[in-house]
C-alpha positions as CSV (number, residue, x, y, z in Angstrom):
1,M,223.7,-47.2,-2.9
2,N,220.6,-45.5,-3.8
3,G,219.0,-47.7,-6.6
4,T,218.0,-45.8,-9.6
5,E,218.4,-42.5,-8.1
6,K,220.0,-40.7,-11.2
7,I,217.5,-42.2,-13.6
8,T,214.3,-39.5,-13.8
9,P,211.2,-39.6,-16.0
10,Y,211.7,-36.2,-17.3
11,K,215.5,-35.5,-18.3
12,S,215.3,-31.8,-18.6
13,S,213.1,-31.2,-15.6
14,E,214.7,-29.3,-12.4
15,L,212.4,-31.1,-10.2
16,S,213.8,-34.0,-7.7
17,K,213.1,-37.5,-8.8
18,K,210.5,-37.9,-6.2
19,E,208.4,-34.9,-7.7
20,Q,209.1,-36.0,-11.0
21,V,207.8,-39.6,-10.3
22,A,204.5,-38.1,-8.8
23,Q,203.8,-35.9,-11.9
24,M,204.6,-38.6,-14.0
25,F,202.0,-41.0,-12.3
26,D,199.6,-38.2,-11.9
27,N,199.8,-37.8,-15.7
28,I,199.3,-41.6,-16.2
29,S,196.5,-42.4,-13.6
30,K,193.7,-42.8,-15.8
31,N,195.0,-45.3,-18.1
32,Y,197.7,-47.0,-15.7
33,D,195.6,-50.1,-14.9
34,G,194.7,-51.1,-18.1
35,L,198.1,-50.7,-20.0
36,N,199.6,-52.3,-16.9
37,R,197.8,-55.4,-17.8
38,V,198.6,-55.2,-21.5
39,I,202.3,-54.7,-20.9
40,S,202.7,-57.8,-18.5
41,M,200.0,-59.5,-20.6
42,G,198.4,-60.2,-17.1
43,T,200.9,-62.2,-15.3
44,D,201.2,-59.1,-12.9
45,M,198.4,-60.4,-11.1
46,N,199.5,-63.5,-10.6
47,W,202.7,-62.2,-8.9
48,R,200.6,-60.2,-6.8
49,K,198.5,-63.3,-5.5
50,K,201.8,-64.5,-4.5
51,V,202.5,-61.7,-2.5
52,I,199.1,-61.9,-0.7
53,A,199.8,-65.6,0.1
54,L,202.8,-65.1,1.7
55,V,201.3,-62.0,3.8
56,A,198.5,-64.2,4.6
57,E,200.6,-66.8,6.1
58,K,201.5,-64.2,8.8
59,N,197.8,-63.5,9.6
60,P,198.3,-59.8,10.0
61,K,196.0,-57.3,11.5
62,T,197.6,-54.1,10.2
63,V,199.1,-53.9,6.7
64,L,201.0,-51.1,5.1
65,D,200.9,-51.2,1.0
66,I,203.7,-48.5,0.0
67,A,203.6,-47.1,-3.6
68,T,200.2,-48.5,-3.6
69,G,199.1,-46.4,-6.6
70,T,195.6,-47.3,-7.9
71,A,195.3,-49.9,-4.9
72,D,195.3,-53.1,-6.8
73,L,197.4,-54.7,-4.3
74,A,195.4,-53.2,-1.1
75,L,192.2,-54.4,-2.5
76,M,193.6,-58.0,-2.8
77,L,195.0,-57.4,0.9
78,S,191.5,-57.3,2.0
79,D,191.1,-61.1,1.4
80,T,193.7,-61.8,4.1
81,S,192.9,-61.5,8.1
82,A,193.8,-57.8,8.0
83,K,191.4,-55.3,9.9
84,R,193.1,-52.3,8.8
85,I,195.2,-51.7,5.6
86,I,197.1,-48.4,4.6
87,G,197.6,-47.6,1.2
88,L,200.4,-45.1,0.4
89,D,201.5,-43.4,-2.3
90,I,203.3,-39.8,-3.4
91,S,200.6,-39.3,-6.5
92,A,197.4,-37.8,-5.9
93,G,196.4,-38.9,-9.2
94,M,196.8,-42.6,-8.8
95,L,195.4,-42.3,-5.1
96,E,191.8,-40.9,-6.9
97,V,191.8,-43.7,-9.3
98,G,192.5,-46.1,-6.2
99,R,189.7,-44.4,-3.9
100,Q,187.2,-45.0,-6.6
101,K,188.0,-48.7,-6.7
102,V,188.0,-48.7,-2.8
103,N,184.4,-47.2,-2.7
104,T,182.9,-49.3,-5.5
105,Q,184.0,-52.5,-3.5
106,N,182.5,-50.6,-0.5
107,L,186.0,-51.3,1.7
108,N,186.3,-47.9,3.1
109,Q,186.1,-49.3,6.5
110,K,189.1,-51.4,6.0
111,I,191.1,-49.5,3.4
112,E,192.5,-46.0,3.8
113,L,194.5,-44.5,1.0
114,I,196.9,-41.4,2.0
115,L,199.3,-39.0,0.3
116,A,202.5,-39.6,2.0
117,D,206.0,-40.4,1.4
118,S,207.6,-43.6,1.6
119,E,210.8,-42.0,2.7
120,A,209.1,-40.3,5.8
121,I,206.1,-42.7,6.7
122,P,203.7,-40.9,9.1
123,F,203.4,-43.9,11.5
124,E,204.9,-44.8,14.9
125,D,207.9,-47.3,15.0
126,N,206.9,-51.3,15.2
127,Y,203.4,-50.6,13.8
128,F,202.4,-52.9,11.1
129,D,202.3,-56.4,11.1
130,A,203.1,-56.8,7.2
131,I,204.3,-54.3,4.7
132,T,204.2,-54.5,1.0
133,V,205.5,-52.7,-2.0
134,S,204.7,-53.8,-5.6
135,F,206.6,-52.4,-8.7
136,G,207.4,-49.1,-6.8
137,I,210.7,-49.5,-4.9
138,R,212.9,-48.7,-7.9
139,N,211.2,-45.4,-7.7
140,F,212.3,-44.3,-4.4
141,E,214.4,-41.2,-4.5
142,N,216.7,-42.8,-1.8
143,L,216.6,-46.4,-1.5
144,E,218.2,-47.2,1.5
145,R,216.3,-44.5,3.4
146,G,213.1,-45.6,2.3
147,L,214.0,-49.3,3.2
148,S,215.0,-48.2,6.7
149,E,211.8,-46.2,7.2
150,I,209.9,-49.5,6.3
151,L,212.1,-51.3,8.9
152,R,211.3,-48.7,11.6
153,V,207.4,-49.1,11.3
154,L,207.6,-52.9,10.8
155,K,206.7,-54.7,14.1
156,P,209.4,-57.4,15.0
157,G,208.8,-60.6,13.5
158,G,206.4,-58.8,10.6
159,I,206.8,-59.6,7.3
160,F,208.0,-57.4,4.3
161,V,207.0,-58.2,1.0
162,I,208.4,-56.8,-2.5
163,L,207.4,-57.4,-6.0
164,E,209.6,-55.9,-8.5
165,T,211.0,-56.0,-11.9
166,S,214.2,-57.6,-12.3
167,N,216.0,-59.0,-15.2
168,P,216.6,-62.3,-16.6
169,T,220.2,-63.5,-17.0
170,K,219.9,-66.7,-19.0
171,F,220.0,-67.1,-22.9
172,P,217.7,-66.7,-24.6
173,F,215.3,-64.8,-22.1
174,K,217.8,-62.0,-21.2
175,Q,218.0,-61.2,-24.8
176,G,214.5,-61.2,-25.4
177,Y,213.6,-59.3,-22.6
178,Q,215.8,-56.7,-23.3
179,V,214.4,-56.5,-26.7
180,Y,211.3,-56.1,-24.9
181,T,211.6,-53.5,-22.5
182,R,214.0,-51.4,-24.8
183,Y,212.0,-51.4,-27.6
184,I,208.5,-52.8,-27.6
185,L,207.3,-51.3,-24.1
186,P,208.0,-47.6,-24.8
187,V,206.0,-47.9,-28.1
188,I,203.5,-49.4,-26.4
189,G,203.3,-46.8,-23.5
190,K,203.4,-44.3,-26.5
191,M,200.3,-45.7,-28.1
192,F,198.2,-45.5,-24.9
193,S,199.4,-42.8,-22.9
194,K,199.6,-39.0,-23.3
195,D,202.9,-39.0,-21.5
196,Q,205.6,-40.4,-23.6
197,S,208.4,-40.2,-21.2
198,A,206.7,-42.3,-18.5
199,Y,207.3,-45.9,-20.0
200,S,210.7,-45.1,-21.5
201,Y,211.3,-44.2,-17.8
202,L,209.8,-47.4,-16.4
203,S,211.8,-49.4,-18.7
204,E,215.0,-47.5,-17.9
205,S,214.5,-47.9,-14.4
206,A,213.9,-51.2,-14.3
207,A,216.9,-52.3,-16.3
208,A,219.3,-50.3,-13.9
209,F,217.7,-51.4,-10.8
210,P,219.5,-53.9,-8.3
211,F,218.0,-57.5,-8.2
212,G,218.3,-60.9,-6.6
213,E,221.3,-60.6,-4.3
214,A,222.3,-57.2,-5.0
215,L,219.0,-56.3,-3.4
216,N,219.2,-59.2,-1.0
217,N,222.5,-57.5,0.5
218,I,221.2,-54.1,0.7
219,L,217.9,-55.3,2.5
220,R,220.7,-57.3,4.9
221,K,222.5,-53.9,5.3
222,I,219.3,-52.1,6.4
223,G,218.9,-54.7,9.0
224,F,216.2,-57.1,7.6
225,I,216.7,-60.6,8.6
226,E,215.4,-64.1,6.7
227,V,215.5,-62.3,3.4
228,V,214.5,-64.6,0.5
229,D,214.3,-63.9,-3.3
230,R,211.8,-65.8,-5.6
231,P,212.3,-64.9,-9.7
232,Q,209.2,-64.9,-11.5
233,L,209.0,-65.9,-15.3
234,F,212.5,-66.7,-15.9
235,G,213.8,-63.5,-13.8
236,A,211.5,-60.9,-15.5
237,A,210.2,-60.0,-11.9
238,T,211.3,-61.0,-8.4
239,I,209.2,-61.5,-5.0
240,Y,211.4,-60.7,-2.0
241,S,210.7,-61.5,1.6
242,A,212.2,-60.3,4.6
243,S,211.7,-60.0,8.3
244,K,212.7,-58.1,11.4
245,K,214.2,-59.0,14.8
């Protein structure tokens, strides 16, 4: 199972999903942060703080933030014990915005942002104490390959934390969330973004991505242990944590 492999940002494009995702985020990179706050009504930052708390418990020295985008989470990780933080993304446009934020906060000595593929992570086995990915795992072209790479570069006993959208399953939150993501979110995206396909893709991919026990089982299949999921806001998002033998 490859997650949302068949859902792509640009339906008529002949590019691979990976190439389309990179193009999409390049297109929306300049107004991504502001729009993200509007769409989530600020709740995404509270969820990220919970991710940071899970990572901080492990007192990591080396941390990898995958699909780092504009480096929101990488910057927050600088408040942990980490001495080296790598932010990885396939969108040069998003990374450029992230580098400006890193420079502004004078964190160049601690945070390095690199253009790379999450399905071919350019680091040796057992390298990182902690790995995070927030709102990016559903954009993997091959979910299992990406997770296998994450497991490879995670140290034994290290922590892997995912923050990702999910789907509420109980009335009335399920119905309200469907209306919001299907109809309201794409309209907000079109109002603020020059790329009209981007936020339709983001809502479609969120609706189709495996969540809860389905994603737990994929993580276990890949070889992760101590897999736990923590639903947020009635299940609109979920924080997952896992480890390595």
